[in-house]
PQR file of N, CA, C, O and H, with PARSE charges and radii, in Angstrom:
ATOM      1  N   MET A   1      -3.019  -5.655  14.327 -0.4000 1.5000
ATOM      2  CA  MET A   1      -2.234  -6.015  12.679 -0.0000 2.0000
ATOM      3  C   MET A   1      -1.672  -5.152  13.126  0.5500 1.7000
ATOM      4  O   MET A   1      -2.105  -4.047  13.454 -0.5500 1.4000
ATOM      5  N   ARG A   2      -0.094  -5.781  13.219 -0.4000 1.5000
ATOM      6  CA  ARG A   2       1.573  -4.900  13.627 -0.0000 2.0000
ATOM      7  C   ARG A   2       1.903  -4.877  12.094  0.5500 1.7000
ATOM      8  O   ARG A   2       1.582  -5.593  11.147 -0.5500 1.4000
ATOM      9  H   ARG A   2       0.258  -6.678  12.952  0.4000 1.0000
ATOM     10  N   ARG A   3       2.971  -3.333  12.299 -0.4000 1.5000
ATOM     11  CA  ARG A   3       3.668  -3.192  11.084 -0.0000 2.0000
ATOM     12  C   ARG A   3       4.519  -4.433  10.901  0.5500 1.7000
ATOM     13  O   ARG A   3       4.694  -5.195  11.851 -0.5500 1.4000
ATOM     14  H   ARG A   3       3.232  -2.750  13.069  0.4000 1.0000
ATOM     15  N   THR A   4       5.163  -4.707   9.464 -0.4000 1.5000
ATOM     16  CA  THR A   4       5.241  -6.071   8.814 -0.0000 2.0000
ATOM     17  C   THR A   4       7.076  -5.315   7.736  0.5500 1.7000
ATOM     18  O   THR A   4       8.108  -5.914   7.435 -0.5500 1.4000
ATOM     19  H   THR A   4       5.020  -4.087   8.692  0.4000 1.0000
ATOM     20  N   GLY A   5       6.685  -3.989   7.523 -0.4000 1.5000
ATOM     21  CA  GLY A   5       7.538  -3.106   6.889 -0.0000 2.0000
ATOM     22  C   GLY A   5       7.282  -3.581   5.507  0.5500 1.7000
ATOM     23  O   GLY A   5       7.842  -2.969   4.597 -0.5500 1.4000
ATOM     24  H   GLY A   5       5.847  -3.502   7.768  0.4000 1.0000
ATOM     25  N   ARG A   6       6.442  -4.682   5.196 -0.4000 1.5000
ATOM     26  CA  ARG A   6       6.275  -5.126   4.145 -0.0000 2.0000
ATOM     27  C   ARG A   6       5.213  -4.795   3.315  0.5500 1.7000
ATOM     28  O   ARG A   6       4.603  -5.864   3.313 -0.5500 1.4000
ATOM     29  H   ARG A   6       5.988  -5.179   5.935  0.4000 1.0000
ATOM     30  N   PHE A   7       4.487  -3.935   2.509 -0.4000 1.5000
ATOM     31  CA  PHE A   7       3.511  -4.270   1.443 -0.0000 2.0000
ATOM     32  C   PHE A   7       3.526  -4.637  -0.076  0.5500 1.7000
ATOM     33  O   PHE A   7       4.215  -5.610  -0.379 -0.5500 1.4000
ATOM     34  H   PHE A   7       4.983  -3.067   2.511  0.4000 1.0000
ATOM     35  N   ARG A   8       3.120  -4.242  -0.677 -0.4000 1.5000
ATOM     36  CA  ARG A   8       3.022  -4.007  -2.324 -0.0000 2.0000
ATOM     37  C   ARG A   8       2.044  -2.703  -2.864  0.5500 1.7000
ATOM     38  O   ARG A   8       1.024  -2.201  -2.391 -0.5500 1.4000
ATOM     39  H   ARG A   8       2.559  -3.451  -0.430  0.4000 1.0000
ATOM     40  N   ILE A   9       2.677  -2.471  -3.814 -0.4000 1.5000
ATOM     41  CA  ILE A   9       2.142  -1.976  -4.727 -0.0000 2.0000
ATOM     42  C   ILE A   9       1.570  -1.080  -5.813  0.5500 1.7000
ATOM     43  O   ILE A   9       2.332  -0.335  -6.430 -0.5500 1.4000
ATOM     44  H   ILE A   9       3.505  -2.879  -4.198  0.4000 1.0000
ATOM     45  N   GLY A  10      -0.534  -1.130  -6.244 -0.4000 1.5000
ATOM     46  CA  GLY A  10      -0.344  -1.173  -6.777 -0.0000 2.0000
ATOM     47  C   GLY A  10      -0.743  -0.280  -7.692  0.5500 1.7000
ATOM     48  O   GLY A  10       0.234   0.427  -7.942 -0.5500 1.4000
ATOM     49  H   GLY A  10      -1.153  -1.734  -5.743  0.4000 1.0000
ATOM     50  N   GLY A  11      -2.137   0.223  -8.638 -0.4000 1.5000
ATOM     51  CA  GLY A  11      -2.756   0.969  -9.593 -0.0000 2.0000
ATOM     52  C   GLY A  11      -3.582   1.057  -8.877  0.5500 1.7000
ATOM     53  O   GLY A  11      -3.556   1.015  -7.647 -0.5500 1.4000
ATOM     54  H   GLY A  11      -2.931  -0.351  -8.436  0.4000 1.0000
ATOM     55  N   ASP A  12      -4.952   1.276 -10.025 -0.4000 1.5000
ATOM     56  CA  ASP A  12      -6.055   1.559  -9.165 -0.0000 2.0000
ATOM     57  C   ASP A  12      -6.821   0.338  -9.548  0.5500 1.7000
ATOM     58  O   ASP A  12      -7.918   0.411 -10.102 -0.5500 1.4000
ATOM     59  H   ASP A  12      -4.973   1.311 -11.024  0.4000 1.0000
ATOM     60  N   GLN A  13      -6.044  -1.140  -9.151 -0.4000 1.5000
ATOM     61  CA  GLN A  13      -6.679  -2.832  -8.361 -0.0000 2.0000
ATOM     62  C   GLN A  13      -6.700  -2.116  -7.093  0.5500 1.7000
ATOM     63  O   GLN A  13      -6.153  -1.131  -6.598 -0.5500 1.4000
ATOM     64  H   GLN A  13      -5.153  -1.199  -8.701  0.4000 1.0000
ATOM     65  N   PRO A  14      -7.557  -3.012  -6.762 -0.5600 1.5000
ATOM     66  CA  PRO A  14      -7.077  -3.852  -4.888  0.2800 2.0000
ATOM     67  C   PRO A  14      -5.378  -4.949  -5.348  0.5500 1.7000
ATOM     68  O   PRO A  14      -5.102  -5.927  -6.042 -0.5500 1.4000
ATOM     69  N   VAL A  15      -4.701  -4.027  -4.482 -0.4000 1.5000
ATOM     70  CA  VAL A  15      -4.205  -5.310  -3.835 -0.0000 2.0000
ATOM     71  C   VAL A  15      -4.347  -6.811  -3.407  0.5500 1.7000
ATOM     72  O   VAL A  15      -4.731  -6.832  -2.237 -0.5500 1.4000
ATOM     73  H   VAL A  15      -4.925  -3.232  -3.919  0.4000 1.0000
ATOM     74  N   LEU A  16      -4.234  -7.682  -3.754 -0.4000 1.5000
ATOM     75  CA  LEU A  16      -4.720  -8.576  -3.392 -0.0000 2.0000
ATOM     76  C   LEU A  16      -4.556 -10.314  -3.051  0.5500 1.7000
ATOM     77  O   LEU A  16      -4.884 -11.057  -3.976 -0.5500 1.4000
ATOM     78  H   LEU A  16      -3.922  -7.665  -4.704  0.4000 1.0000
ATOM     79  N   ASP A  17      -4.252 -10.711  -2.256 -0.4000 1.5000
ATOM     80  CA  ASP A  17      -2.802 -11.743  -1.943 -0.0000 2.0000
ATOM     81  C   ASP A  17      -4.011 -12.670  -2.392  0.5500 1.7000
ATOM     82  O   ASP A  17      -5.070 -12.467  -2.986 -0.5500 1.4000
ATOM     83  H   ASP A  17      -3.985 -10.107  -1.505  0.4000 1.0000
ATOM     84  N   ALA A  18      -3.383 -13.773  -1.848 -0.4000 1.5000
ATOM     85  CA  ALA A  18      -3.523 -15.519  -2.703 -0.0000 2.0000
ATOM     86  C   ALA A  18      -5.321 -16.263  -2.501  0.5500 1.7000
ATOM     87  O   ALA A  18      -6.045 -17.035  -3.130 -0.5500 1.4000
ATOM     88  H   ALA A  18      -2.523 -13.938  -1.366  0.4000 1.0000
ATOM     89  N   ASP A  19      -5.392 -15.384  -1.128 -0.4000 1.5000
ATOM     90  CA  ASP A  19      -7.018 -15.724  -1.238 -0.0000 2.0000
ATOM     91  C   ASP A  19      -7.949 -14.954  -1.300  0.5500 1.7000
ATOM     92  O   ASP A  19      -9.117 -15.159  -0.972 -0.5500 1.4000
ATOM     93  H   ASP A  19      -4.804 -14.757  -0.617  0.4000 1.0000
ATOM     94  N   GLY A  20      -7.307 -13.688  -1.881 -0.4000 1.5000
ATOM     95  CA  GLY A  20      -8.469 -12.984  -2.397 -0.0000 2.0000
ATOM     96  C   GLY A  20      -8.398 -11.496  -1.380  0.5500 1.7000
ATOM     97  O   GLY A  20      -9.088 -10.502  -1.605 -0.5500 1.4000
ATOM     98  H   GLY A  20      -6.358 -13.521  -2.148  0.4000 1.0000
ATOM     99  N   ARG A  21      -7.740 -11.582  -0.625 -0.4000 1.5000
ATOM    100  CA  ARG A  21      -8.361 -10.665   0.515 -0.0000 2.0000
ATOM    101  C   ARG A  21      -6.579  -9.328   0.753  0.5500 1.7000
ATOM    102  O   ARG A  21      -5.351  -9.351   0.837 -0.5500 1.4000
ATOM    103  H   ARG A  21      -7.179 -12.389  -0.443  0.4000 1.0000
ATOM    104  N   SER A  22      -8.089  -8.165   0.746 -0.4000 1.5000
ATOM    105  CA  SER A  22      -7.128  -7.031   1.399 -0.0000 2.0000
ATOM    106  C   SER A  22      -6.294  -6.331   2.450  0.5500 1.7000
ATOM    107  O   SER A  22      -6.651  -5.266   2.955 -0.5500 1.4000
ATOM    108  H   SER A  22      -9.087  -8.146   0.677  0.4000 1.0000
ATOM    109  N   ARG A  23      -5.294  -6.890   2.730 -0.4000 1.5000
ATOM    110  CA  ARG A  23      -4.880  -6.102   4.270 -0.0000 2.0000
ATOM    111  C   ARG A  23      -3.876  -5.075   4.483  0.5500 1.7000
ATOM    112  O   ARG A  23      -3.188  -5.023   3.464 -0.5500 1.4000
ATOM    113  H   ARG A  23      -5.005  -7.755   2.319  0.4000 1.0000
ATOM    114  N   ILE A  24      -3.511  -4.296   5.285 -0.4000 1.5000
ATOM    115  CA  ILE A  24      -2.471  -4.160   5.765 -0.0000 2.0000
ATOM    116  C   ILE A  24      -2.407  -2.739   6.982  0.5500 1.7000
ATOM    117  O   ILE A  24      -2.734  -1.553   6.928 -0.5500 1.4000
ATOM    118  H   ILE A  24      -4.070  -4.338   6.113  0.4000 1.0000
ATOM    119  N   SER A  25      -1.955  -3.411   7.766 -0.4000 1.5000
ATOM    120  CA  SER A  25      -1.213  -2.410   9.270 -0.0000 2.0000
ATOM    121  C   SER A  25      -0.833  -0.646   8.368  0.5500 1.7000
ATOM    122  O   SER A  25      -0.234  -0.096   7.445 -0.5500 1.4000
ATOM    123  H   SER A  25      -1.690  -4.374   7.810  0.4000 1.0000
ATOM    124  N   VAL A  26      -2.002  -0.406   9.876 -0.4000 1.5000
ATOM    125  CA  VAL A  26      -2.373   1.542   9.811 -0.0000 2.0000
ATOM    126  C   VAL A  26      -0.768   2.149   9.885  0.5500 1.7000
ATOM    127  O   VAL A  26      -0.429   3.269   9.504 -0.5500 1.4000
ATOM    128  H   VAL A  26      -2.489  -0.854  10.627  0.4000 1.0000
ATOM    129  N   GLU A  27       0.301   0.897  10.597 -0.4000 1.5000
ATOM    130  CA  GLU A  27       1.444   1.779  10.306 -0.0000 2.0000
ATOM    131  C   GLU A  27       2.120   0.597   8.650  0.5500 1.7000
ATOM    132  O   GLU A  27       3.332   0.385   8.663 -0.5500 1.4000
ATOM    133  H   GLU A  27       0.026  -0.013  10.908  0.4000 1.0000
ATOM    134  N   ASP A  28       1.799   0.351   8.174 -0.4000 1.5000
ATOM    135  CA  ASP A  28       2.507   0.309   6.906 -0.0000 2.0000
ATOM    136  C   ASP A  28       1.769   1.027   6.384  0.5500 1.7000
ATOM    137  O   ASP A  28       2.394   1.780   5.637 -0.5500 1.4000
ATOM    138  H   ASP A  28       0.814   0.524   8.163  0.4000 1.0000
ATOM    139  N   ALA A  29       0.388   1.265   6.372 -0.4000 1.5000
ATOM    140  CA  ALA A  29      -0.224   2.227   5.074 -0.0000 2.0000
ATOM    141  C   ALA A  29       0.165   3.541   5.500  0.5500 1.7000
ATOM    142  O   ALA A  29      -0.286   4.364   4.704 -0.5500 1.4000
ATOM    143  H   ALA A  29      -0.120   0.653   6.979  0.4000 1.0000
ATOM    144  N   ALA A  30       0.876   4.126   6.515 -0.4000 1.5000
ATOM    145  CA  ALA A  30       1.512   5.243   6.782 -0.0000 2.0000
ATOM    146  C   ALA A  30       2.653   5.303   6.613  0.5500 1.7000
ATOM    147  O   ALA A  30       3.169   6.360   6.976 -0.5500 1.4000
ATOM    148  H   ALA A  30       1.242   3.457   7.163  0.4000 1.0000
ATOM    149  N   ILE A  31       3.680   4.111   5.928 -0.4000 1.5000
ATOM    150  CA  ILE A  31       4.801   4.384   5.796 -0.0000 2.0000
ATOM    151  C   ILE A  31       4.506   4.804   4.436  0.5500 1.7000
ATOM    152  O   ILE A  31       4.687   5.923   3.957 -0.5500 1.4000
ATOM    153  H   ILE A  31       3.260   3.252   5.633  0.4000 1.0000
ATOM    154  N   ALA A  32       3.766   3.197   3.562 -0.4000 1.5000
ATOM    155  CA  ALA A  32       2.949   4.100   2.683 -0.0000 2.0000
ATOM    156  C   ALA A  32       2.866   5.219   1.612  0.5500 1.7000
ATOM    157  O   ALA A  32       3.326   5.414   0.487 -0.5500 1.4000
ATOM    158  H   ALA A  32       3.620   2.287   3.951  0.4000 1.0000
ATOM    159  N   LEU A  33       2.325   5.651   2.202 -0.4000 1.5000
ATOM    160  CA  LEU A  33       1.639   6.991   2.544 -0.0000 2.0000
ATOM    161  C   LEU A  33       2.799   7.903   2.214  0.5500 1.7000
ATOM    162  O   LEU A  33       2.921   8.296   1.054 -0.5500 1.4000
ATOM    163  H   LEU A  33       1.951   5.494   3.116  0.4000 1.0000
ATOM    164  N   ILE A  34       3.915   8.375   3.425 -0.4000 1.5000
ATOM    165  CA  ILE A  34       4.793   8.831   3.591 -0.0000 2.0000
ATOM    166  C   ILE A  34       6.108   8.988   2.257  0.5500 1.7000
ATOM    167  O   ILE A  34       6.560   9.992   1.708 -0.5500 1.4000
ATOM    168  H   ILE A  34       3.815   8.055   4.368  0.4000 1.0000
ATOM    169  N   ASP A  35       6.611   6.641   1.977 -0.4000 1.5000
ATOM    170  CA  ASP A  35       7.186   7.490   0.698 -0.0000 2.0000
ATOM    171  C   ASP A  35       6.350   7.804  -0.525  0.5500 1.7000
ATOM    172  O   ASP A  35       6.675   8.511  -1.479 -0.5500 1.4000
ATOM    173  H   ASP A  35       6.244   5.825   2.423  0.4000 1.0000
ATOM    174  N   GLU A  36       6.066   7.641  -0.476 -0.4000 1.5000
ATOM    175  CA  GLU A  36       4.331   8.107  -2.032 -0.0000 2.0000
ATOM    176  C   GLU A  36       4.866  10.267  -1.287  0.5500 1.7000
ATOM    177  O   GLU A  36       4.543  11.111  -2.124 -0.5500 1.4000
ATOM    178  H   GLU A  36       5.801   7.066   0.299  0.4000 1.0000
ATOM    179  N   ALA A  37       5.215  10.581  -0.604 -0.4000 1.5000
ATOM    180  CA  ALA A  37       5.021  11.805  -0.633 -0.0000 2.0000
ATOM    181  C   ALA A  37       6.624  12.358  -1.283  0.5500 1.7000
ATOM    182  O   ALA A  37       6.945  13.106  -2.207 -0.5500 1.4000
ATOM    183  H   ALA A  37       5.477   9.896   0.076  0.4000 1.0000
ATOM    184  N   GLU A  38       7.245  11.699  -0.447 -0.4000 1.5000
ATOM    185  CA  GLU A  38       8.417  11.627  -0.344 -0.0000 2.0000
ATOM    186  C   GLU A  38       9.032  11.737  -1.744  0.5500 1.7000
ATOM    187  O   GLU A  38       9.559  12.761  -2.180 -0.5500 1.4000
ATOM    188  H   GLU A  38       6.985  11.092   0.303  0.4000 1.0000
ATOM    189  N   LEU A  39       8.899  10.467  -2.468 -0.4000 1.5000
ATOM    190  CA  LEU A  39       8.943   9.986  -3.753 -0.0000 2.0000
ATOM    191  C   LEU A  39       7.829  10.073  -4.242  0.5500 1.7000
ATOM    192  O   LEU A  39       7.681   8.872  -4.467 -0.5500 1.4000
ATOM    193  H   LEU A  39       8.470   9.635  -2.114  0.4000 1.0000
ATOM    194  N   PRO A  40       6.642  10.661  -4.697 -0.5600 1.5000
ATOM    195  CA  PRO A  40       5.624  10.721  -5.590  0.2800 2.0000
ATOM    196  C   PRO A  40       6.046   9.704  -6.784  0.5500 1.7000
ATOM    197  O   PRO A  40       7.117  10.026  -7.298 -0.5500 1.4000
ATOM    198  N   ARG A  41       5.549   8.758  -7.237 -0.4000 1.5000
ATOM    199  CA  ARG A  41       5.786   8.083  -7.901 -0.0000 2.0000
ATOM    200  C   ARG A  41       4.681   7.339  -8.718  0.5500 1.7000
ATOM    201  O   ARG A  41       4.714   6.241  -9.275 -0.5500 1.4000
ATOM    202  H   ARG A  41       4.678   8.497  -6.819  0.4000 1.0000
ATOM    203  N   PHE A  42       2.923   9.001  -8.541 -0.4000 1.5000
ATOM    204  CA  PHE A  42       2.055   8.288  -8.643 -0.0000 2.0000
ATOM    205  C   PHE A  42       1.640   9.669  -8.859  0.5500 1.7000
ATOM    206  O   PHE A  42       0.945  10.065  -7.923 -0.5500 1.4000
ATOM    207  H   PHE A  42       2.896   9.893  -8.088  0.4000 1.0000
ATOM    208  N   VAL A  43       1.733  10.095  -9.308 -0.4000 1.5000
ATOM    209  CA  VAL A  43       1.630  12.005  -9.082 -0.0000 2.0000
ATOM    210  C   VAL A  43       0.001  11.856  -9.445  0.5500 1.7000
ATOM    211  O   VAL A  43      -0.183  10.899 -10.196 -0.5500 1.4000
ATOM    212  H   VAL A  43       2.297   9.774 -10.068  0.4000 1.0000
ATOM    213  N   GLN A  44      -0.703  12.270  -9.241 -0.4000 1.5000
ATOM    214  CA  GLN A  44      -2.276  12.773  -9.435 -0.0000 2.0000
ATOM    215  C   GLN A  44      -3.379  11.581 -10.123  0.5500 1.7000
ATOM    216  O   GLN A  44      -4.441  11.821 -10.696 -0.5500 1.4000
ATOM    217  H   GLN A  44      -0.554  13.048  -8.631  0.4000 1.0000
ATOM    218  N   ARG A  45      -2.538   9.788  -9.773 -0.4000 1.5000
ATOM    219  CA  ARG A  45      -3.205   9.235 -10.153 -0.0000 2.0000
ATOM    220  C   ARG A  45      -3.567   8.468  -8.902  0.5500 1.7000
ATOM    221  O   ARG A  45      -2.754   8.733  -8.016 -0.5500 1.4000
ATOM    222  H   ARG A  45      -1.675   9.593  -9.307  0.4000 1.0000
ATOM    223  N   ARG A  46      -4.370   7.728  -8.562 -0.4000 1.5000
ATOM    224  CA  ARG A  46      -4.982   6.567  -6.910 -0.0000 2.0000
ATOM    225  C   ARG A  46      -4.059   5.356  -7.533  0.5500 1.7000
ATOM    226  O   ARG A  46      -3.821   4.925  -8.662 -0.5500 1.4000
ATOM    227  H   ARG A  46      -5.030   7.513  -9.282  0.4000 1.0000
ATOM    228  N   PHE A  47      -3.594   4.981  -5.927 -0.4000 1.5000
ATOM    229  CA  PHE A  47      -2.643   3.643  -6.381 -0.0000 2.0000
ATOM    230  C   PHE A  47      -3.243   3.174  -4.813  0.5500 1.7000
ATOM    231  O   PHE A  47      -3.704   3.903  -3.935 -0.5500 1.4000
ATOM    232  H   PHE A  47      -3.788   5.331  -5.011  0.4000 1.0000
ATOM    233  N   THR A  48      -2.965   0.976  -4.818 -0.4000 1.5000
ATOM    234  CA  THR A  48      -3.152   0.685  -3.436 -0.0000 2.0000
ATOM    235  C   THR A  48      -1.886   0.435  -3.025  0.5500 1.7000
ATOM    236  O   THR A  48      -0.770   0.581  -3.524 -0.5500 1.4000
ATOM    237  H   THR A  48      -2.590   0.384  -5.531  0.4000 1.0000
ATOM    238  N   ILE A  49      -2.718  -0.357  -1.040 -0.4000 1.5000
ATOM    239  CA  ILE A  49      -1.338  -0.722  -0.880 -0.0000 2.0000
ATOM    240  C   ILE A  49      -2.146  -1.796  -0.716  0.5500 1.7000
ATOM    241  O   ILE A  49      -3.221  -1.922  -1.302 -0.5500 1.4000
ATOM    242  H   ILE A  49      -3.625  -0.476  -0.635  0.4000 1.0000
ATOM    243  N   GLY A  50      -1.484  -2.935   0.394 -0.4000 1.5000
ATOM    244  CA  GLY A  50      -1.388  -4.178   0.897 -0.0000 2.0000
ATOM    245  C   GLY A  50      -0.541  -5.617   0.876  0.5500 1.7000
ATOM    246  O   GLY A  50       0.288  -6.045   0.073 -0.5500 1.4000
ATOM    247  H   GLY A  50      -0.610  -2.833   0.871  0.4000 1.0000
ATOM    248  N   TYR A  51      -1.023  -6.100   1.927 -0.4000 1.5000
ATOM    249  CA  TYR A  51      -0.090  -7.306   1.528 -0.0000 2.0000
ATOM    250  C   TYR A  51       0.047  -8.394   0.034  0.5500 1.7000
ATOM    251  O   TYR A  51       0.896  -9.285  -0.006 -0.5500 1.4000
ATOM    252  H   TYR A  51      -1.696  -5.752   2.579  0.4000 1.0000
TER
END
């Protein structure tokens, strides 16, 4: 998988596509984690990411 620049963020539940899959590239996961570190929205809570 390549970086797409698109991802969705969820809470405790997995972020699934229409086929019930949860996928994300390493590059997009890194961007989501950096975004959370710079602007925390899930302080002391779990969150999920996927397409």
